[in-house]
N, C-alpha and C positions, 0 to 999 in steps of 0.2 A: 915570423908572425904566426900565432897559434890559430886554430880554428875559431875558438872562443873570442880572441881578440877584443876582449872588453865588452862582449855582447852580454845578453840578459839571461842568467840562469834562472829556471823556473823551479820551485820547490813546493812540495806538500809535507809539512812537518810531521815528524814522527814515524817515518816509514823507510823503505829501503830506496837507495838512489840508483839511478841509470842514466844513460844518455841517449838523446835522439838526435839525429843529424839532419839539420834543415837545409834544403837547397834553394838558393836565391838566383836571380838572374845574373848573367855575365860568369856563371860557373863558381860563383861564390857559395861556401857552405858555412853552417854555423851548428855548434854542438850545444844543445839545450840540456841542462842538469834538471832531471825529473826525479821526484821521490814519489812513491806510492805508499798507501796505508790501507789497511783493512777498513771496510765500511763500518761506520759507527753512527749512532744516532743520540744526540744530547737532547734530553728531554726536561723542559722546565719543570721544577719540582723535584727532579731526581738527581742524587749525587752519588758519588762513589762508584762501586762496582755496578749498581743498578743501572747507571748511566753510562757505563763503559768508561769511567774515570780513569785517569792516568797519573803520571807522576807530576808532583807540583812544578808548575812553570812550563809544562809541555802543553801543546795545542789541546790534547786529548783531556787535560785537566780543566780547560775552559768549560763551564757548565751555566745552566740557566737558573741559578738560585732565585727562587721566587721572591725572597726577602729583598733582592737587589733589583728586581724587576719593576721599573716605574709604572704606576698607575695608568690605565689606558692605552698601554702598548699592545699591539696586535701581535698575534702569532708571526706573521709575516716580517713586521719590524723587528721582533725579537730574534728571529733567525738571521736575519740581515746583520744585526749587531753581533750576534755570536760568531758568525762567519768572519766578520771583520775582526773580532778579538782574536780568532785562531791565527788569521793572516798576520796580525800585528805581533803576536806572541813570537813568532818565527822572525819576522822581518826586524824586530827590534834586537835580535841576536846577529842577524846577518843583513845589515842595512843595504849591501850591494846586490841582494837577490831579488829575484822576482817570485813572490809566494803566492800560493792559491790556498784559500780557506773555504770550507763549506761546511754546512750544518743542514739538518733537516728535522721537522717535527710533524706528527700526525694528529689531526683533530677530528674526532667522531662525535658530531653533536655537541660541542663544546667540551668533550672529555678528551684529554690528551693520551695518545697510545704510545707507550714507550716499548722497550724491547721486552718480550714476554719472559725470557730467560728459563721458563719451565713449560712443560707440556700442557699442564692445567691452565696457566695463564694464557697460553696460546689458544686453547679451545675457547676461554671466555672471550678473548678479544674477537676471534673470527665469528663466533655466534652473535655476538653483540653487533657485528658489522653486517650481519645478514640482511640483505634487502635495503641496505643504507648506503649513503654516500659518505666518503672519508676524504678530507682535504689534506693533502701533504704540501707543506711549504718547505721548498729547498732553496737555500741562499747560497751564493758563491760571491767571494770578494778577493780582488787581486790587489796586493800591495807590492809597490816597486820603488826604485830609487827616485830621488828628487821629489819625493811627497806623492808620487802616484798612488791613488787609491779609489777603485770604483767597485761597486757591488750590484747585485741584482737578485731578486728573490721571485722564483717561479711558484705558481699555484697549479697543482695537479689534483683534479677530482676523480676519485675512484669509485665507480657504482658496483656494489657487491650484488650478486645474484642471490636468491633465497638459498640459503645453506642450512641443511639439517645436520644432526650430530654424526650419522654415518659418513656424509661427504666430508665433514671437518676432519674425522678420524682417519679416513682414508688419505687425505692429503697430508696430514702431519706424520702418518707413517712413512709416506714416501718422500716428504720433504719438510722435515721439522726446522722450520725458520726461526728459531729461538733468539736469534741475535738481530732481527729485523723488527722495526716498529710497524705495527700491524699484523704480524706473525705470517707473512707471506713473501715470496720472492717473485717479483713480477717477471724477472728475466728467466724463471724456470716454471714450475707447474702451478705457481700462484696465479698466472694468467688465466688459469681455468676457473677461477673463483669469481671472475668479473663478469659485469654486463657491459660496461664501457669505461673507458679511460678518457678523460677531457683534459687536454694539456697542449700548450703551445710548443713544448719542448719534450719529446718522449723520453729522453734521456735522463730527465730530472728525477723521476720516481725510483731510480736506482741510486740516487745520491749526489749526482753532480750534473747541473743544467749545461750541457756542452755547448748548446747553440749560444746561450748567453756568454759562456766563458770565451768562446771563439770570438765574439763580438768585442769584448773587453780587451782581448789580446791584440786584436787588430787596431783598436784605438790607442794601444800602448805602443804600437809600432811594429808588431811581430806580422810577418807575412803568412797567411794562413789561406789555402793549403801551400 
């Protein structure tokens, strides 16, 4: 009998795979297949390279095309649906797997903030956020065998301190976060740009709400920790 013994492999499509050994009661162990991928943000209204688009049929190719967005759908619901689409895109190819999909969008006063991709765009985003609050909607969906499918969307509100041009220039010179929505890395020097962060889950801002994910996995039958 193998360590996996028909247990539940976990996956994040479009990345490198590895193994994590879980220890259970009575000396039992279980290997979980895990795939990792670079952080990316899918922004409604952006497609292709600007949205971090990928190969057709891959999870990274799932985008928030505004022409397909139903009227009246909130950012939170849109992100929940996009996370589910990513999970379903992988699960449809590997029905026996447990798959985690996630997606995030930033909203500054009704304006969607995508990846800046250039220093000039990053300057504009940070100066526009100066003294304001930006809402980050981060969704996660877990799809598994036998029709299991649960999702959650976290709201994180980041309040920026007053930022002048010299401050923004210094930050971008030291940490040019050109591949991050909002033009900062909260896990790095970006934290110095804030007055406060309001969230139930501090991990959500960096792209995956781990508290919610752990709760979903427990409901699916996984023992955590």
